[in-house]
N, C-alpha and C positions, 0 to 999 in steps of 0.2 A: 254241264250246261255251258258249252263254249260259245263264243260269239265272234268267230274269226272274221266276219265281214262287217262288223259294226265299226263305225267311224270313231276313232279316238280323238278327243278334242285336244287342241294345242293352244298355248298362250305364252307370251313373253312379258306379262305384267311383272312388276317387282315393287317391293316395299321400299320406301325411302329411308333415310337415316333416322327419322322420327317415327316410332310406331304409330299407326293410324293414318299415315300419309302414304298413298299408293299410286304408282305410275301406271295408269290403265291405257296408255297409248298403245295401239295395236301395231304389230309388225305383219308383214306379208305372210299369209298362211295361217294367221291366228283365227281361232273361233272367237266370236264376239257376242256380247249381249248389250243392248242399249247403245250399240256402236262402240263399245269399249272391250278391251281384252279381259279374259276371264282370270279371276284371282280367287284363291291360291292357284299356282301353276301346277297342273296335274302331271303325274308321271306317265311315260309312254308304256302303260301297263294296264290291261283291262281289269286287273284286280285292285287297282287304286280306287277307293270308294268314290272319288270325284268322277271316275270314268264309268260308273255303273249307270244302268238305264234309268230314265226318269220314273218308270213304273216301280222299279225296285226301291228307289229312294223314297218315293211317295208312300209305299206300303210300310217301310220302316218308320217313317214319320207318323203315319196313322196309328201304328202299334204304340209308339211312344206317347202320342197325344191321348189315346184312349186310356193308357195306363195312368197318365197324369190325372185324367178326369176321375177314374175310379179311386185312385189313392186319395185325392182331395175330397171327393164326395163321401168316402168312408170316414174321413176325419171329422167332417162337419155335420154329416147327416144326423147323428145322435143328439145334436143340440136341441131338437124338439122334445127329446126324452128327459131333459134335465129335471122337470117336475116329477116325472114318473120314477126316475132313479131316486130322487130325494124321498119320495113316499115309500118305494119298495125297499130301500136299504136303510131307511130311518136316519137320513142325514139332511143337513141344510142345503138349499139350492146352490148357494155359493160353493160349497164343497163338491156337490154333484157336478158343477160346471168344470171342475178340474179334470174330469174324464175327457173333456175336449181339449183343455189347455195343455195337459201333460202329453197327450198323444201328439198334439201339434208340435211340442218341443222335441219329442223323440223323432218326429218326421224330419225335422231339420238337422238334428245331430247325427242321424243315421248316415248322412253324407260324409261325416268325418271319418268313418270307417269304410264305407262302400265306395267312395270315389277313389281313394288311394288303392283300394282293392281292384277296381276295374282297370286302373292304370297299370297294376302289377300283372294281373292274370287275364285281362281282356274285358271288353264291354259285354260281349255276349254271355259268358258264364255268370257274371255278376247280375245281369238283368234277369236271367232265368232263375237264379237262386233267390234273388230278392222277391220275385213273384211267389215263389214257394213259401217263403217266410210270411209274406203278406197274406197268402191264403190260409196258412196255419193260424195266424192271429185272428182272422175273421171267424174261422170255425170255433176257436176258443171263446170269442166274445159271445157267440150264439148259445154257448153252454154254461155261461157264468151265473152263479147264484149269490154272489157277494160283491160288494163295492171293490174290495181289494183285488179279487181275481179278475173282475172286469177291467180295472185299471191296468193290471199287468198285461192282459191280452191286447188292450188298446195300445199300450206302449209298444208291444211286439209288432202289431201290423203297421203301426205308424213308423217304426224304425225300418221295417222291411221295405215299405213303399217309398221311403224318403228319397231313394235314388231316382225315383220317377221324375223329379224335377231337374236333377243334374244331367241325367242321361240324354234327354231330348236336346238340351242345349249342346252337349258334347257331340251328339250325332249330327246335329245341324252343322256344326263346325267341321265335322269329319267328311260329310258327303255332299254339302252344297257350297256353291261359289258365293263370293261376297255380294253379288247383285241379287242373290236369292234369299239372303239371311233374314231381312226384315219381314218378308212375306211368310217364310216358313216358320220363323219364330212366332209370328202372329197366329198362325194356325194352331201351333202347340199351345200358345198362351190362352187362346179362347177356350180350349178344352180344360186347361188349368183353372181358368176363371169359372167355367161352367160347373166345376166341382162344388162351387158354393150353392148349387141347386140341390145338393144332397138332402138338406132338411125338407125340401118340398116332397121328395119321393118318400122320405121317412114318414112324413105327415099323411100322405096318401095311404100308406100301409096301416097306420092307426085308424084312419077313416074307414078302412075296409074291415075293421074289427080284428086285426091281427096284432100279435105281440111285437114288442120292439125287437125281438130276436130275429124276426123274419128279415129285417133290413140287412143284417149281417149275412144271412144265407143267400140273399139275392146278390149282394156284393161278391160273395164267394163264387157264385155260379158264373158271373161275368168274368171274374178274375181268372177262374180256371180255364174258361174258353180262350181268354186272351193269352194265357200261358202256352196253350197248344199252338195258337197262331204265331206267337213270337218265336217259338222253336223252329218253325219252318220259314219264317220271313226275315228275322233279324240276323244278318250275317255279321261276323266280326269286322269292325271298322278300324281296328288298330292297324296303322300302315305308316311306314317310315319312308318318306320320299327323299331320294338323294337330290341335292341341288343340281340344276342343269350345268353341264360342262361349259356351255357358252351361254351368256345372257345378253343377247344383243339388245340394243336400245332402239326403239323406233325412231326413224330419222324424220318423221313428219307427223303432224297432228291431224292430217287430213283423213279422218276416219269416217266411215259411212255411218249414218244414223238412221235406225229404223223405228225407234221408239218402243221396241219390244224386246223380248228375250230371244231374239232371233239367232240364226246361225250364219250370218253373212260373213264374208271375208273382207278384212280391211285392206285398202290399197296403199300400202307403204312398203318400204324396202328394208331389208336387214341383211346381215352377214350370211352369205351362202354357206360358209363353213359350218354354221349351226345346223342347217338342213342336212348336210352331208353326214355330220356326226350323229344326228338323230336317226337318220336312215340306216346307219351302220350298226346301231344297237339292235339286237334281236328283241322282238316283242314277246313277252311270256304268254303262255296259254292261260285262258280263264280257268279258274278252279271249277271242278266238277260239282254237281249238286251235293253229293255226299261230303266232299271236302268243305263246302260252304256250311254244312250242318254241324260240323265239329264244334264242340264247345270247350275244347282244351287245346293246348299247343302254344298259347301265348304265355311267356314268362319273361318279363322285363327285368333282367338281372341288375341293371343299373338304375332301377326305380326304387329309391329308398322309401319304404312304406311309412315309417314313423317320422322320418325327417320331412316327408311331404306333408304330413298332417300338421306338424309344427310350423313349417314354412308358409302354409296357407294363411296363417293369421297375419302375415305381413301385407297381404292384399287389402286389408282394411285401411292401409295407409295410401292406397291408390285412389285418387278422387273419383274417377268414373265408377270404380267397383263399389266404393262406399255409397255412392249415390244410388246404385242398384239395390244395395242392401237396405238403405233407408226407405226407398220407394216401395219395395216389396213388403218390408216389415210393417210400414205404416198402412198401406192399402189392405194387406191381409188382416192386420189388427182391427181396422175399421170395418171393412166389408165382410170378411169371413167370420169375425168374432163379435164385434160390437153390434152389427145389424142382427146377427143370428142369436145373440143373447137377449137383446132388449125387446125386439118385436114379439117373439113368442110369449114373453111375460106380459107385455103391455096389452096385447090384442085379446087375451082371454079374460081381462079384467074390465070392469065398467069404465067408460060407457060402451065399449065395443062388444064384450061378451061373446067373442068367437069361441068355437069349440077348440079344444086342444089339438084335434086332428087337422085343423086348418091353419095352425100357427106357423107352419113352414112355407106358406104361400108367398112370403116376402121374396123367396127365391125367384118368383116369376119376374119381379122387377129386374133382377140381375140378368136373367135369361134374355129378356127383351132387349136390355141395354147392350149386352154382348153381341146379340144377333144384328142389332143396328150398327154396331161398330165394325163388324167383320168386313163389309164391302170396302172399307177404307184401309184394310191391312197393307196393300202394296204401296200406300202413299209415300212412305219414307224411302223405299227403293227407287221409286219414280222421281221423287224430288232430288235425291242424291245423284242419280244419273244425269238429271238435267243440269245441276250445278257443276258436276264434273265436266260436262261438255263445255260449259262456260269458262271453266278453269283450265282449259287446254288439255284435258285428259288426266289431270292430277286429282285424285280423290282424297278428301279430308273426311275423317270420321264424323265431324260435326255436321256434315252436309245433310244428314237425315233428320236432325233434331227439329227443324222448322215444322215438321208434320205434327209436333206435339203442342204447338202454340195454342190452337183452339181449346185444348183440354186443360190448359194451365190453371185457369180460374174457375172452370165449371165444377170441378170436384169439390172445392171448398164451399161453393154455393149449395151443392147438394147436401153436404154435411150439415150446414146451418139449417136447411129446410127440415132434415130428419130430426135434429135436436129440438127445434121448436115444436114439431109435430108431437114428439114424445112428452114435452113439458106441458103443452096446452091441450093435449088430447084432441088434436085436429082429426079431420076425416082420414080414414085409412088410406085413401088415395095419395095424401100428402106424404105419408111414409114411403109409398111406392115411388113417388116422384123423386124424393130425396135420394133414395137408394139407387134408382135408375141413373140419375145424373152423375152420381159419384162413381158408379161402376162403369158407365160408358167412358168417362174420362180416364179411369184407372186402367182400362184396357190398353190405351196408347202409352201410358207411362210404364206399364208392365213390359210391353213389347219393345219399345224403342230405347228405353234406358239400357236394357239388356243387350240389344244389338249394338248400341253405341259403345258399351264397355268392351265387348268382344272385338269390335273394330279397332278400339283404341289401344288395347293392351293384349297382344297376341301370344305372348310367351306363357307356357305352362297353364293352358286353359283349365285343366283339371283342378289345379290348386285355387284358381280364381273361383271356380264353382263351389268348392268347399266353403270358402269365405262367404260367398253369397248366400248359400243355404243356411249356414250357421247363423249369420247375422240377421237375416230376415225373419227366421223362426224365433230367435231370441227377442227381437223387437216386438213381433206380433204377440209372443207369449207375455211379454211385459205389459202390453196394452190390454190383453184379455184377462190376465191374472188379477183378481180383485176388482174387476170392472164394475160388477153389480154393487159392491160395497162403496166404491168411489161415488157412483151415481146416487146411491142412497144418502150419502153424506153431503155431496155438493150440488146435486141436481143435474138434470139433463142439459139445460142451457149452458151451465158453467163448464161441464165436462165435454159435451159433444160439440155444441155450437161455439164454444169458447176455446178450451184447451186443445182438443183434438183438431179443430179446424185450423188453429194457429200453427200447429206442428205440420199439418198437411200443406198449408199454404207456403210455409217456409221451404219445405222440400220441393214443391212444384216450381217455385221461383228460381231454384237453382238452375233450371233450364236456361234462363237468360245468361247466367254466369258461364255455363259451358258453351253456349252458342257464341258468346263474345270473346271468351278467353280460353276456350278449350284447347286450341292448338298451343297457346303459350304454356298452359299447364302440362300438356304432353311433352313439350320441349324441355321444360324444367325437370319433369320427372325422369326423362331419358338420361339426365346427367347426374342423378342422385345415386347414393350407395344402394338404394333399394333396386334400381334398375340394374346396377352392376351385379347385385346378388342374384337376381333372376336370370340375367344373361349367363352367368357362370354355372347355373344349375339347370339351364333350359333342357327339357327333354322333348317337348312338342311345341311346334310353332306353326302358325298358319301361313307362313311365307313359302314353304316348299314341300 
């Protein structure tokens, strides 16, 4: 499937001395978006993932997003079955809830193995293999007749699908430009967040008179179909770009502004020698369809598997990365676990007396909240582009953070509402209101903290993703483990409206610290032993 006549995009953008600061002033002949040069700088090669068609990139993103939805919905869906598991296996509800908690922990720790593996042998084979393991675990769950076997199969499918959160971020970094990251990560994030609606679908199956086992069969059916689609759609994105021989600097900041992701040419001058050098290099042929379907052939000899696993823990010391870890861990612990543990138990008791089959309907609040948030997904990219123009074409990673300000205080308010609703047995709509406000706000924190971290620290993205996935799942596990016992002992107001709200508010207020002092933090980190360690071991970087 060659594309000999397709235009290859060009750019002379370059990263500054401080990671997260990028010169987006365009030179003559550059392709631009929002009036600014494209970054990272793509190779003059149709096989460079940055040069692929928008259709191909979009299809890959859709596959990854759907995988994230299925992986998360399979994790959380059985939360409505906690009471059923307790009765069927003769255990306490608190112990039955561990079927959710431990699968959630395996989901995060799977990345400790699978991310270094996809860095070693390629994204494509690991993605396909993880889907196979995920499918096997789902089938196993549908056949279990004991608590122990169900726990083992839950851990298996959680482990297999754990890479579904790291891979979309990695692929967005591989195939999309800087100005596209916020929006594309947002589309993936909404699917990740919609995974919290799994309990709703599980409840519908109960309402239809079906066994809890059907949920796993339905998940398997969709996962199997996605595996087939992924085989034909997701091409290997591992690609090593050689730095350009000449890196001319734009001599003017007089770039055209179109306000969109257009393809206009900037009217500035640059060294003619670069054009001559570029023209002299032969452009490779695009891989054929059969070559694109290969799932072998990548073997990174200089990618140390175990060293990479160990080194990833150093990213917990990078402030933007730790903020992502805390944000995801807290919001998952609150939204995915706290809401889905408490509401199904409260709503079937007096004064509500809902049927157990309707206990998963709290997911509707999350669904509506995320759908209301989706139209605002491009806001951080648009804001950052506007501030970059004001800054003479120099982009700072903090420029996208202002889009999060409206959400900063909303989420704690929603959590307080939910806590008081549970404590005082308020109308069921108050539960939905609290969940909706929290999840609406959480969507922006999920999306833009992640984009900010990737913008700010571009070296060894894979290791950063390991740290993010390990940390957030550990924090969410800690918040979910023993949750029901904590609430029994201390009450809903103390734990949810008090302790959890305080933790969430402290995390959200970090936004102000990064907006005001983010560049200073990046400058300081660039001169530390940690930065020297990562520079000396760098294997992938977003700058070339």
